[in-house]
C-alpha positions in Angstrom: 0.0 -0.1 -0.2 1.3 3.5 -0.8 1.5 6.0 1.8 0.0 9.4 1.3 1.9 12.4 1.8 0.6 15.1 4.3 -0.2 17.7 1.6 -2.1 14.8 -0.2 -4.1 14.1 2.7 -4.9 17.8 3.2 -5.8 18.0 -0.4 -8.0 15.1 -0.2 -9.9 16.4 2.8 -10.3 19.9 1.2 -11.7 18.1 -2.1 -14.1 16.1 0.1 -15.3 19.0 2.1 -15.8 21.3 -1.0 -17.4 18.7 -3.0 -19.8 17.9 -0.1 -20.6 21.6 0.3 -21.3 22.1 -3.5 -23.3 18.9 -3.7 -25.4 20.2 -0.7 -25.7 23.7 -2.0 -27.1 22.3 -5.4 -29.3 20.0 -3.7 -30.9 22.7 -1.6 -31.6 24.9 -4.6 -33.4 21.9 -6.4 -35.1 20.0 -3.7 -35.5 22.4 -0.6 -36.1 26.1 -1.9 -36.8 25.2 -5.5 -35.6 26.3 -8.8 -38.3 29.0 -9.1 -37.0 30.7 -6.0 -33.3 30.3 -7.1 -34.4 31.9 -10.4 -35.8 35.0 -8.5 -32.5 35.1 -6.4 -30.4 35.1 -9.6 -32.8 37.7 -11.1 -32.2 39.9 -8.2 -28.6 40.4 -9.2 -29.8 42.2 -12.4 -27.2 40.4 -14.4 -29.6 38.5 -16.6 -33.1 38.6 -18.1 -35.8 36.4 -16.8 -35.6 33.8 -19.3 -31.6 33.7 -18.8 -32.1 33.5 -15.0 -34.5 30.6 -15.4 -32.1 28.8 -17.5 -29.2 29.4 -15.3 -31.3 28.3 -12.2 -31.8 24.8 -14.0 -28.3 24.4 -15.0 -26.2 25.7 -12.0 -27.6 23.5 -9.1 -27.1 20.4 -11.4 -23.6 21.5 -12.3 -22.8 22.0 -8.6 -24.0 18.4 -7.7 -22.1 16.8 -10.5 -19.1 18.6 -9.9 -19.1 18.3 -6.1 -19.6 14.7 -6.4 -16.9 14.2 -9.1 -14.7 16.3 -6.8 -15.2 14.2 -3.6 -14.9 11.0 -5.4 -11.7 12.1 -7.2 -13.4 11.3 -10.6 -12.3 13.5 -13.5 -10.2 15.5 -11.1 -8.9 18.2 -13.3 -12.5 18.6 -15.0 -14.0 18.7 -11.6 -11.5 21.2 -10.4 -12.0 23.4 -13.3 -15.9 23.2 -13.0 -15.6 24.3 -9.1 -13.2 27.0 -10.0 -15.5 28.1 -12.8 -18.5 28.2 -10.4 -16.6 30.1 -7.8 -15.4 32.5 -10.4 -19.0 33.2 -11.7 -20.4 33.6 -8.1 -17.5 35.7 -7.1 -18.3 38.0 -10.1 -22.0 38.1 -9.2 -21.7 38.8 -5.7 -18.8 41.5 -6.5 -21.1 43.2 -8.9 -23.9 43.3 -6.5 -21.6 44.7 -3.9 -20.3 47.3 -6.3 -23.9 48.4 -7.1 -24.8 48.8 -3.4 -27.6 46.0 -3.8 -29.2 44.6 -0.6 -30.4 41.0 -2.0 -30.4 37.5 -0.7 -27.4 35.5 -1.7 -29.2 32.5 -3.3 -26.3 30.3 -2.3 -27.9 27.6 -0.4 -31.4 28.7 -0.9 -31.9 30.6 2.5 -33.7 33.7 3.4 -30.7 35.7 4.8 -29.5 38.9 3.3 -26.2 38.6 1.7 -23.2 39.7 3.9 -20.6 40.9 1.5 -17.6 40.6 4.0 -18.5 37.1 4.8 -18.5 36.4 1.0 -15.1 37.9 0.8 -14.0 35.4 3.5 -15.7 32.3 1.9 -14.5 33.1 -1.6 -11.1 33.6 -0.5 -11.0 30.3 1.5 -12.4 28.5 -2.0 -9.5 30.1 -4.0 -7.0 29.0 -1.3 -8.3 25.7 -1.0 -8.4 25.2 -4.9 -4.9 26.6 -5.1 -3.5 24.0 -2.4 -5.4 21.2 -4.1 -3.7 22.1 -7.4 -0.3 22.6 -6.0 -0.5 19.2 -4.1 -1.3 17.6 -7.3 1.4 19.4 -9.4 4.0 18.8 -6.7 3.0 15.2 -6.7 4.1 14.8 -10.5 7.3 13.5 -11.5 9.4 16.0 -13.4 9.2 15.8 -17.2 12.4 14.5 -18.8 13.9 16.7 -21.5 17.0 16.4 -23.5 19.0 19.3 -24.8 19.7 17.6 -28.1 15.8 16.9 -28.8 
């Protein structure tokens, strides 16, 4: 049996935790608060029209669930890492845009009724980016160096 380096173990714990959270968040939007509510939350950001908000509301939660499960299980690691990174980047843009425009809205992240706390989102998103960076660094660090020759 192969021993796991400490950074690999930390990366695994981070992957499982983030994957579980994204799976939970997607499930909450679909099965608890509902797609219609999520579409309303998306519309409150004023970044998409009603039709686009509804389409996004149907796609994002399922993307969160699929990416989260893959991330937790280590299936399609690069793809699920990129999907989670992409979701976080889009969420960062949407929340940052709302903050910039001084909007007092519900986040829509887990389907709750609470108003958005922008500073909490800064901390949350920073933690996501740090965790994703660490996971990528750990995977890159574990790769054997590519062999190149000067003569081709």
